[in-house]
N, C-alpha and C positions, 0 to 999 in steps of 0.2 A: 759488417756493421749496418749497412743500408737495409739489408734483408731483415735484420732483427728489429730495426726501428719501424719498418712497415708492418711487421707482425704485431708489435706492441700497439701501433696506431690502429690496426684493424681490430684488435681485441678491445681497445678502449671504445672505438666506434660501435662495435657490436654490443658492448655493455650499455652504452648510451641509448642505442636503438631499443634494446630490450626494456630498459627502464621507461622510455617514452611510450612504448606500446602497452605496457602494463598499466600505466597511469592515464592513458588517453582513451579508455574504453568508451565506445559510443553506446549510449542508452537507446532503447527502442521505444518510441511512443506508439501507444495503442489507443484507438478510438473505440470506446465501448459501445456508444450509441451516439445520437445527435447531441447529447448533453455533456458527456464526460469523456475525457481522455486522461491517460496516465503513462508514465515512462517506467520501463523495466531495464535492468542491467543487461539482459539478453532477450532474444525473441521469445515471448511466452508461449506455453502450451495452452491451447484453448479447449475448455470443456464447458458443458452446460446443456440445458434443455429449454423447453418453452417457458417453464416457470422460474428456473434459476439459471442465470447467465453468469458464467465465471471465467476469468482468465487467470492462469496460474503460471508461475515460473519457480522452479526450485534452483537455488544457487548456493554456492559455497558460503556466501555471506548470510544466508538465511532463506526463509520461505516467503516469497512475495505472492500476494493473492489479492485479487480485486474482482468484485462481481456485483450483481444487483438482482433484486427480486421485485417483480411487478406485483403490487398488492391490490391494485384496482380501486383504490379510494383515496380521498384527501381527508385527513383528520380535521375535526372541528376545533378551531382555536389553538392557541399555544399549549394548552393543557393536553389536547389530543396528540400534538407533536411530541410533547414530553413523554406521554404514555408509550409511543412507538419506540423512543430511545430507551425507555426503561425496559421494555420487552427485549430489546437488543442486549442490554446488560444481563438480564435474566438468562437469555439463551447462551451467552458466553459462560456464565457461571455453571449452568446445567450441563453444557456439552463438553466441558473439559475438566481436568483435574486442576482447578484454578484457585489461586490464593492472591491476596493483596490486590483486589480490583479497585482501581481508582477511575473516576469519570471526570472529564473536564469539558465544559461547554466552550465552543469556539465558533468563529464565523468564517465562512468561505464565500467570498463575493457578497457579503451581507446576509447570507443564509445561515440559519442555526444548525450547527453540527455537533457531534459528540466525539470525543477521543477517549477510548478505553485503554487503560494500561493494566497489565496483569501478568502474573507468573503462572506457568502451567507445566505440563509434562507431555513429551512425545509418547507415542505408543510403546517405545522401548524403555520408558522411564527417565529419559534424559530431560533435565530441567530446561525450560525455554522461557524467554521473556518476550511478551507479545504486546504490540501496539496496534489498535484498530481504530480507524476513522470511520464514523457512520454519518451518512447524510441522506435525509429524506427529501425528495423533490418529485413533483409531477407523477404521483402514484408509484414511485419506485424507491426502494431502500438500497442505497449504495453502501458497500462495505469494502474498505481497503485495509488489508492486514499485512503486517510484517512480523515475522517471528525469528528469533535467533537465540543462540546460546550465549552470546557475548555482545551486549549493546554498546559497551565502551569501544571495543575494537571496530564494530560496524556502525558507529553512530553516523558517519558521513553518508553511506548508502541508504540508511534508514531515513535520514532527513531528506535526501534527494528524492527518494521514492514518494514519501508522503507529500512533499511540497510540489511534486509534479502533477498531483491530482488537480485537474483543470476543468472548469465549466466553460462551455461555449458562450461567447458573448452575444451570439445571434439568437439565443433562445429566451423565452420567458419562463420563470420558475415559480411554482406554487408549492408552499409547504403546508398550509392549513387554510381552512375556510373561515370567514368571519360572518357573523350574523348581521 
């Protein structure tokens, strides 16, 4: 009887440990540059070159991607900034089999950003749902994208990923020039 109780207790303890380890996944924070950091569910694979800097991680919950492009100029006025975000939207529509694109303006630390939501298809034709956050600061366009086949099931990691996009408090940010 004592042996059976210990075996049952050990099975229960093992089950509790497995549940805890599955739900206590530690996310990895990556600093892209002196301005931006973001967290991933696993250590991301880094790719990029001098013009396009990108950090990627492919996960069972979806594809997490963040990167930036140095454009080398600051747009003139809010209309110039809007033009950059409109070009981002056009690039999304052109580069993918995309439907139902919606755009929302939001603020990150008081800076104007855009959130693009759309449906697309992977190379094999599988439908995906994509959310992209775009932010222009200091001559760089940052793009943070999450794509998945099931946004309901993976709503928590999506929210955690996008909310982890953080700007350094030690920097000064410029989005557009004023006359």
